[in-house]
C-alpha positions as CSV (number, residue, x, y, z in Angstrom):
1,M,-16.1,26.8,-0.6
2,K,-15.4,25.0,-3.9
3,E,-16.2,21.4,-4.2
4,V,-13.5,19.0,-5.1
5,K,-14.5,17.0,-8.2
6,Q,-13.3,13.6,-9.0
7,V,-12.7,12.7,-12.6
8,E,-12.5,9.2,-13.9
9,T,-9.2,8.7,-15.7
10,G,-8.8,5.1,-16.8
11,A,-8.7,2.8,-13.8
12,S,-7.7,5.5,-11.4
13,E,-9.4,8.5,-10.0
14,K,-7.8,12.0,-10.2
15,F,-8.8,15.1,-8.4
16,D,-9.0,17.8,-11.1
17,Y,-6.9,20.8,-10.5
18,L,-5.9,19.7,-7.0
19,R,-3.0,22.1,-6.7
20,Y,-5.1,25.0,-7.8
21,I,-7.9,24.1,-5.4
22,A,-5.4,23.4,-2.5
23,E,-4.1,27.0,-2.9
24,T,-7.5,28.6,-3.0
25,T,-9.7,26.6,-0.6
26,D,-9.7,24.8,2.8
27,Q,-6.8,22.3,2.8
28,K,-8.3,20.4,5.7
29,A,-11.5,19.7,3.6
30,I,-9.3,18.5,0.7
31,L,-7.4,16.3,3.1
32,R,-10.6,14.7,4.4
33,E,-11.6,14.1,0.8
34,L,-8.3,12.4,0.2
35,M,-8.5,10.4,3.4
36,T,-12.0,9.3,2.5
37,A,-11.2,8.4,-1.1
38,Y,-7.8,6.8,-0.6
39,G,-7.3,6.0,3.1
40,E,-8.1,2.3,2.8
41,D,-5.7,2.0,-0.3
42,V,-2.9,3.6,1.6
43,W,-3.5,1.4,4.8
44,N,-3.7,-1.7,2.6
45,Y,-0.5,-0.9,0.7
46,A,1.4,0.0,4.0
47,F,0.2,-3.3,5.5
48,S,1.5,-5.2,2.4
49,I,4.9,-3.8,3.1
50,C,5.3,-4.1,6.8
51,R,2.7,-6.9,7.5
52,K,1.9,-5.3,11.0
53,P,-1.5,-3.7,11.4
54,D,-0.3,-1.2,14.1
55,L,2.6,-0.1,11.9
56,A,0.3,0.2,8.9
57,D,-1.9,2.6,11.1
58,D,1.2,4.7,12.0
59,I,2.4,4.8,8.4
60,T,-1.0,5.8,7.2
61,Q,-1.1,8.6,9.6
62,D,2.3,9.8,8.7
63,V,1.5,9.6,4.9
64,F,-1.6,11.9,5.4
65,L,0.5,14.3,7.5
66,K,3.0,14.6,4.7
67,V,0.3,15.0,2.2
68,Y,-1.2,17.8,4.2
69,R,2.2,19.5,4.3
70,R,2.9,18.9,0.6
71,L,-0.6,19.5,-0.8
72,T,0.5,22.5,-2.7
73,S,3.5,20.7,-4.2
74,F,1.4,18.2,-6.1
75,R,2.3,18.9,-9.7
76,G,-0.3,16.6,-11.4
77,E,2.3,14.7,-13.3
78,S,0.7,11.5,-12.1
79,S,-2.7,10.5,-10.6
80,V,-3.3,11.4,-7.0
81,K,-3.5,7.7,-6.1
82,T,0.0,7.1,-7.6
83,W,1.3,10.1,-5.7
84,L,-0.2,8.8,-2.4
85,L,1.1,5.3,-3.0
86,T,4.6,6.6,-3.7
87,I,4.5,8.6,-0.5
88,T,3.1,5.4,1.3
89,R,5.9,3.3,-0.1
90,N,8.7,5.8,0.9
91,T,7.3,6.2,4.4
92,A,7.0,2.5,5.0
93,F,10.6,1.9,3.9
94,D,11.7,4.7,6.1
95,Y,10.0,2.8,9.1
96,K,11.6,-0.4,8.0
97,R,15.1,1.3,8.1
98,S,14.5,2.9,11.5
99,A,15.8,1.4,14.8
100,F,12.1,1.4,16.0
101,W,11.2,-1.0,13.3
102,R,14.1,-3.4,14.0
103,K,13.2,-3.4,17.7
104,V,9.6,-4.1,17.1
105,T,10.3,-7.0,14.7
106,L,12.9,-8.4,17.1
107,M,10.4,-8.3,20.0
108,D,7.8,-10.0,17.8
109,M,10.1,-12.9,17.3
110,I,10.9,-13.2,21.1
111,S,7.5,-14.1,22.5
112,P,7.1,-16.0,25.8
113,A,6.4,-19.7,25.3
114,G,3.2,-19.7,27.3
115,S,1.8,-16.5,25.7
116,Y,-1.7,-16.4,24.2
117,R,-2.7,-14.9,21.0
118,S,-4.4,-11.5,21.2
119,A,-7.8,-10.9,19.8
120,E,-6.3,-8.5,17.5
121,N,-3.9,-11.1,16.2
122,E,-6.7,-13.6,15.7
123,A,-8.8,-11.0,13.8
124,M,-5.9,-10.2,11.5
125,E,-5.3,-13.9,10.9
126,N,-9.0,-14.4,10.1
127,M,-8.8,-11.6,7.5
128,T,-5.8,-13.3,5.8
129,V,-7.5,-16.7,5.7
130,S,-7.9,-16.4,1.9
131,S,-5.3,-18.8,0.4
132,I,-4.6,-16.4,-2.4
133,W,-3.9,-13.4,0.0
134,T,-1.7,-15.7,2.1
135,Q,0.2,-16.7,-0.9
136,V,0.6,-13.1,-2.0
137,L,1.9,-12.1,1.4
138,Q,4.5,-15.0,1.2
139,L,5.9,-13.8,-2.1
140,P,9.2,-11.9,-2.1
141,P,8.7,-8.2,-1.5
142,K,9.6,-7.2,-5.0
143,Y,7.0,-9.5,-6.5
144,R,4.4,-9.0,-3.8
145,E,4.6,-5.1,-4.3
146,V,4.1,-5.2,-8.0
147,L,1.2,-7.8,-7.8
148,I,-0.6,-5.7,-5.1
149,L,-0.3,-2.5,-7.0
150,F,-1.5,-4.1,-10.2
151,A,-4.3,-6.4,-8.9
152,H,-5.5,-4.6,-5.8
153,H,-4.8,-0.9,-6.5
154,Q,-5.4,-1.3,-10.3
155,L,-2.5,0.9,-11.3
156,S,-1.2,0.8,-14.9
157,M,2.3,-0.5,-15.6
158,K,3.5,3.0,-16.0
159,E,2.1,4.1,-12.7
160,I,3.6,1.1,-11.0
161,A,7.0,1.9,-12.6
162,D,6.6,5.5,-11.2
163,V,5.8,4.4,-7.7
164,L,8.5,1.9,-7.5
165,G,11.1,3.8,-9.5
166,I,11.9,1.1,-12.0
167,S,11.3,0.6,-15.7
168,V,8.0,-0.6,-17.2
169,G,9.9,-3.7,-18.5
170,T,11.0,-4.5,-15.0
171,V,7.3,-4.1,-13.8
172,K,6.2,-6.6,-16.5
173,S,8.9,-9.1,-15.6
174,R,8.2,-9.0,-11.8
175,L,4.5,-9.3,-12.5
176,H,5.1,-12.4,-14.6
177,H,7.3,-14.0,-12.0
178,A,4.8,-13.1,-9.2
179,R,2.0,-14.8,-11.1
180,L,4.2,-17.9,-11.7
181,N,4.9,-18.1,-8.0
182,I,1.2,-17.9,-7.1
183,L,0.4,-20.6,-9.6
184,K,3.3,-22.9,-8.2
185,A,2.0,-22.2,-4.6
186,K,-1.6,-23.2,-5.7
187,E,-0.3,-26.4,-7.3
188,R,1.6,-27.2,-4.2
189,G,-1.5,-26.6,-2.1
190,R,-3.5,-29.0,-4.4
191,D,-0.8,-31.7,-4.2
192,E,-0.8,-31.5,-0.3
193,T,-4.6,-31.8,-0.2
194,D,-4.7,-34.8,-2.5
C-alpha cells in the first residue's frame, strides 16, 4: 500500500496527489489519515457554528461520511483542510436549517426549573472558561466564523473566502470588526472588575 505523504504548504497541510492516491489505494486508510490529521479541526469548527457538543459530534461524523463518498472528487484546487472545513460549514448549516435542529434548540430553552446541570454541561463550561474563547463565542456568527478560521485554523484570507463563499475584502472587513468587538468586550470586562 502506498503511504499518504503530507506536504507543508504555508500554514496548512496538504495531502499530495490525494485524488490519485484515493483512486489507487485503500480509501479507508486515507479516511483514517484525514480523520487523524483533521478530525479535531472539523469538530472544533462544527462546535463553533452550532455550540452544542453532541451536534458537533454528529456533524463531524456526517462530514467524514461525505468525505469518504467524495474522496475521488477532490480536485486539489484548495488545500485538504479548506475542503474539509467547507464541507463542515455546509453540513453544519444544513443541520441548523433542519427541523431536528429547531426542535433541539427549542427543547434546550425549555428546561425544568429544578433541573440540575449534567456533568457533560459542566465539563463543556469548564472548557470555555477562557474569557477570550467566551467572547469569541458571543460574537455574531459572521464575525465569529472568520475569526475562528483565521486564528484557530490558521487559514489564509483566500482560503477563508473560499470556505465562506465571500470576497477577500469582505473577509478582511469581518476580521477587523471581530477584533474590534473582542477589544471592546475586553475593555468592558476590565471596567466591570475595577
